[in-house]
C-alpha positions as CSV (number, residue, x, y, z in Angstrom):
1,X,-63.1,-37.3,21.5
2,X,-63.5,-39.3,18.3
3,X,-62.1,-42.9,18.0
4,X,-58.4,-42.7,17.0
5,X,-56.6,-46.1,16.0
6,X,-53.7,-47.5,17.9
7,X,-54.1,-44.9,20.6
8,X,-53.2,-41.7,18.6
9,X,-55.3,-38.9,19.2
10,X,-55.2,-35.6,17.4
11,X,-53.8,-32.6,19.1
12,X,-55.9,-29.6,20.4
13,X,-56.0,-26.6,17.9
14,X,-54.7,-24.4,20.5
15,X,-51.3,-26.4,20.8
16,X,-50.9,-26.3,17.1
17,X,-51.1,-22.4,17.1
18,X,-48.8,-22.1,20.1
19,X,-46.1,-24.1,18.4
20,X,-46.7,-22.2,15.0
21,X,-46.2,-18.9,17.2
22,X,-43.0,-20.1,18.8
23,X,-41.5,-21.0,15.4
24,X,-42.3,-17.6,14.1
25,X,-40.8,-16.0,16.9
26,X,-37.6,-18.2,16.9
27,X,-37.3,-17.4,13.1
28,X,-37.6,-13.6,13.8
29,X,-35.0,-13.8,16.5
30,X,-32.5,-15.6,14.1
31,X,-33.1,-12.9,11.6
32,X,-32.6,-10.1,14.1
33,X,-29.5,-11.8,15.2
34,X,-28.2,-11.9,11.7
35,X,-28.9,-8.3,11.1
36,X,-27.2,-7.3,14.0
37,X,-24.2,-9.4,13.3
38,X,-24.2,-7.7,9.9
39,X,-24.4,-4.3,11.3
40,X,-21.3,-5.1,13.3
41,X,-19.1,-5.2,10.0
42,X,-18.3,-1.6,10.8
43,X,-15.1,-1.4,12.5
44,X,-12.0,1.3,13.1
45,X,-8.3,0.8,13.5
46,X,-6.8,3.1,15.9
47,X,-3.5,4.6,15.4
48,X,-2.2,2.1,18.2
49,X,-3.2,-0.8,16.2
50,X,-6.5,-1.8,18.1
51,X,-9.6,-2.9,16.4
52,X,-12.9,-1.5,17.6
53,X,-16.2,-2.4,16.2
54,X,-19.6,-0.9,16.7
55,X,-21.9,1.7,15.1
56,X,-19.8,4.3,13.4
57,X,-20.6,7.8,12.9
58,X,-18.3,10.6,11.3
59,X,-18.7,13.9,12.8
60,X,-17.2,17.0,11.1
61,X,-15.6,19.9,13.3
62,X,-14.1,23.2,12.1
63,X,-10.4,21.7,12.2
64,X,-10.6,18.3,13.4
65,X,-12.9,15.5,12.5
66,X,-13.9,12.8,15.0
67,X,-15.3,9.2,14.8
68,X,-17.7,7.9,17.1
69,X,-18.0,4.5,17.9
70,X,-21.2,3.1,19.7
71,X,-24.1,5.3,20.9
72,X,-25.5,6.6,24.2
73,X,-23.5,5.8,27.3
74,X,-21.1,3.3,25.8
75,X,-20.0,5.7,22.9
76,X,-16.3,6.3,22.5
77,X,-15.3,9.5,20.3
78,X,-11.8,9.4,18.6
79,X,-9.8,12.2,17.1
80,X,-9.2,11.8,13.2
81,X,-5.3,11.5,14.0
82,X,-6.3,8.7,16.4
83,X,-7.5,6.7,13.9
84,X,-5.5,4.7,11.1
85,X,-8.4,3.4,9.1
86,X,-12.5,3.2,9.6
87,X,-14.8,0.8,7.6
88,X,-18.5,2.1,7.5
89,X,-21.1,0.9,5.2
90,X,-18.3,-1.1,3.3
91,X,-16.4,2.2,2.5
92,X,-13.2,3.0,4.1
93,X,-12.0,6.3,5.5
94,X,-8.7,7.5,6.5
95,X,-7.5,10.6,8.5
96,X,-5.6,13.4,6.3
97,X,-4.0,16.7,7.1
98,X,-5.3,19.2,4.7
99,X,-5.2,22.7,4.8
100,X,-4.1,22.8,8.5
101,X,-7.2,20.4,9.5
102,X,-7.5,16.7,10.1
103,X,-10.2,15.2,8.0
104,X,-11.5,11.9,7.6
105,X,-11.7,11.2,3.8
106,X,-13.2,8.4,1.8
107,X,-11.1,6.1,-0.2
108,X,-12.1,6.2,-3.8
109,X,-8.9,4.3,-5.2
110,X,-5.9,2.9,-3.2
111,X,-2.6,2.4,-4.1
112,X,0.8,4.4,-4.1
113,X,-1.1,6.9,-5.7
114,X,-4.6,6.9,-4.0
115,X,-7.7,9.1,-4.7
116,X,-9.7,10.2,-1.9
117,X,-13.1,12.0,-1.5
118,X,-13.7,15.0,1.0
119,X,-16.4,17.2,2.2
120,X,-16.3,20.6,0.6
121,X,-16.7,23.7,3.0
122,X,-20.3,23.8,4.4
123,X,-21.3,20.6,2.6
124,X,-22.0,17.1,3.9
125,X,-21.4,15.1,0.7
126,X,-17.9,13.7,-0.1
127,X,-18.0,15.6,-3.5
128,X,-14.2,17.1,-3.3
129,X,-11.4,14.8,-5.0
130,X,-7.9,14.5,-3.8
131,X,-4.9,12.8,-5.1
132,X,-2.2,11.4,-2.5
133,X,0.8,9.6,-2.7
134,X,2.2,7.3,-0.3
135,X,4.9,9.7,0.6
136,X,2.4,11.9,2.0
137,X,2.5,14.4,-0.9
138,X,-1.2,15.5,-2.1
139,X,-3.0,17.6,-4.4
140,X,-6.5,18.5,-4.9
141,X,-7.9,17.4,-8.1
142,X,-8.6,20.6,-10.1
143,X,-11.3,21.4,-12.8
144,X,-9.1,24.3,-14.0
145,X,-5.4,23.9,-15.1
146,X,-5.7,20.2,-14.9
147,X,-2.7,19.4,-17.3
148,X,-0.4,21.9,-15.5
149,X,-1.4,20.7,-12.1
150,X,-1.7,16.8,-12.4
151,X,1.3,16.4,-14.9
152,X,3.6,18.1,-12.5
153,X,2.1,15.9,-9.7
154,X,3.2,12.5,-11.7
155,X,6.6,13.5,-12.7
156,X,8.1,10.2,-11.2
157,X,6.5,8.3,-14.5
158,X,7.4,10.5,-17.6
159,X,5.1,8.1,-19.7
160,X,2.0,9.3,-17.7
161,X,3.2,13.1,-17.4
162,X,3.6,13.0,-21.4
163,X,0.0,11.7,-22.0
164,X,-1.5,14.4,-19.5
165,X,0.7,17.2,-21.2
166,X,-0.5,16.1,-24.7
167,X,-4.1,15.6,-23.8
168,X,-4.2,11.9,-24.3
169,X,-5.6,11.7,-20.6
170,X,-7.7,14.1,-19.2
171,X,-9.7,14.7,-16.2
172,X,-12.3,12.4,-17.3
173,X,-9.7,9.7,-17.4
174,X,-8.5,10.0,-13.8
175,X,-8.9,6.4,-13.0
176,X,-6.8,5.5,-15.9
177,X,-4.1,8.0,-14.9
178,X,-4.1,6.3,-11.3
179,X,-3.7,3.0,-12.6
180,X,-1.0,3.7,-14.9
181,X,1.1,5.5,-12.5
182,X,0.6,2.8,-10.1
183,X,1.6,0.2,-12.6
184,X,4.8,2.4,-13.5
185,X,5.6,2.7,-10.0
186,X,5.2,-0.7,-9.0
187,X,7.4,-1.9,-12.3
188,X,10.3,0.7,-11.1
189,X,10.2,-0.7,-7.7
190,X,10.4,-4.3,-8.6
191,X,13.3,-3.4,-11.0
192,X,15.2,-1.4,-8.0
193,X,14.7,-4.7,-5.7
194,X,16.3,-6.8,-8.4
195,X,19.1,-4.6,-9.2
196,X,19.7,-4.3,-5.4
197,X,19.8,-8.1,-5.1
198,X,22.1,-8.0,-8.4
199,X,24.5,-5.4,-6.8
200,X,24.7,-7.2,-3.1
201,X,25.5,-10.3,-4.7
202,X,28.3,-8.8,-7.0
203,X,29.9,-6.9,-4.0
204,X,29.9,-10.3,-2.0
205,X,31.4,-12.1,-5.0
206,X,34.3,-9.3,-5.3
207,X,34.9,-9.4,-1.4
208,X,35.4,-13.0,-1.6
209,X,37.5,-12.8,-4.6
210,X,39.6,-10.1,-2.6
211,X,40.3,-12.9,0.0
212,X,41.5,-15.2,-2.6
213,X,43.8,-12.8,-4.0
214,X,45.2,-11.8,-0.5
215,X,45.6,-15.8,0.3
216,X,47.6,-15.9,-3.1
217,X,50.3,-13.4,-2.0
218,X,49.6,-11.2,-4.9
219,X,51.6,-8.0,-5.0
220,X,50.3,-5.2,-2.5
221,X,49.7,-2.8,-5.4
222,X,47.3,-5.3,-6.8
223,X,45.4,-5.7,-3.5
224,X,45.1,-2.0,-3.5
225,X,43.9,-1.8,-6.9
226,X,41.3,-4.5,-6.0
227,X,40.2,-2.7,-2.9
228,X,39.8,0.6,-5.0
229,X,37.5,-1.4,-7.4
230,X,35.4,-2.8,-4.7
231,X,34.9,0.3,-3.1
232,X,33.9,1.9,-6.3
233,X,31.4,-1.0,-7.0
234,X,30.0,-0.4,-3.6
235,X,29.4,3.2,-4.2
236,X,28.1,2.6,-7.8
237,X,30.6,4.5,-9.3
238,X,32.5,4.1,-12.6
239,X,35.5,1.9,-12.4
240,X,38.0,3.4,-14.8
241,X,39.5,1.2,-17.8
242,X,43.1,1.8,-16.9
243,X,42.5,0.5,-13.3
244,X,40.7,-2.8,-14.7
245,X,43.8,-3.2,-17.2
246,X,46.5,-2.6,-14.7
247,X,45.1,-5.0,-12.2
248,X,44.4,-7.7,-14.8
249,X,48.1,-7.3,-15.9
250,X,49.1,-7.9,-12.3
251,X,47.3,-11.3,-12.3
252,X,49.4,-12.4,-15.3
253,X,51.4,-15.1,-13.0
254,X,47.9,-16.2,-11.9
255,X,45.9,-17.4,-14.5
256,X,43.2,-19.1,-12.7
257,X,42.6,-15.6,-10.8
258,X,42.9,-13.9,-13.9
259,X,40.0,-15.9,-15.5
260,X,37.9,-15.5,-12.2
261,X,38.4,-11.9,-12.6
262,X,37.4,-11.8,-16.2
263,X,34.1,-13.3,-15.5
264,X,33.5,-10.8,-12.5
265,X,34.5,-7.9,-14.5
266,X,32.0,-8.8,-17.2
267,X,29.2,-8.5,-14.5
268,X,30.5,-5.1,-13.4
269,X,30.4,-3.7,-17.1
270,X,26.5,-4.8,-17.1
């Protein structure tokens, strides 16, 4: 062996090769582990709320689709109605009862109004399209009679219904139809919640005012009139003007209560 200064000797060539092979094997193992972990992103949420992970496979039967999780001896089969949602290759699937059969359909667009894709009879591709609302109502997206069928399906939002009927939005604009409809429903829901909060607040204020009236020993007839007004507000009914004027007149001897009533009645009229 040639002389090496300071007692350092070159490593034999075979040891160097062994180290290179080990590094390559370690890198390959890490790569395979990463690929395996990535594959486990497929999962299903059962109807009971449990999450199961593994290789997923959709199986189609005559009247009942199934979802296979895993393979070989470790595989588990779930009927479509036993699954709440499945994610396979980054695409979501949900069970839908359609034409007396449970099908696992692909989610294309999600919202109050969703668009789903399903397999047409004797086909393996998800070429069929369906519109479905959160209330469970659904309709197959038609090629013929599109205006009539889809317009009648979105009557909750008059602006979208009108655009479909007059041809402003057609079948090629289905994404825009879904988006506009969902925005319309979201706006109405938010408004309804705000109005509900206002109604509850107003009822509470009237109830508190009613206690003040009772404490102030206002005439029994006036108390009965206020109770009638409060009941009509709770039922979201109309409060007749004669009732309002009669009650206000009964508070003539109580100017402070009359001022409070005027402020409350202004809110009732809104």
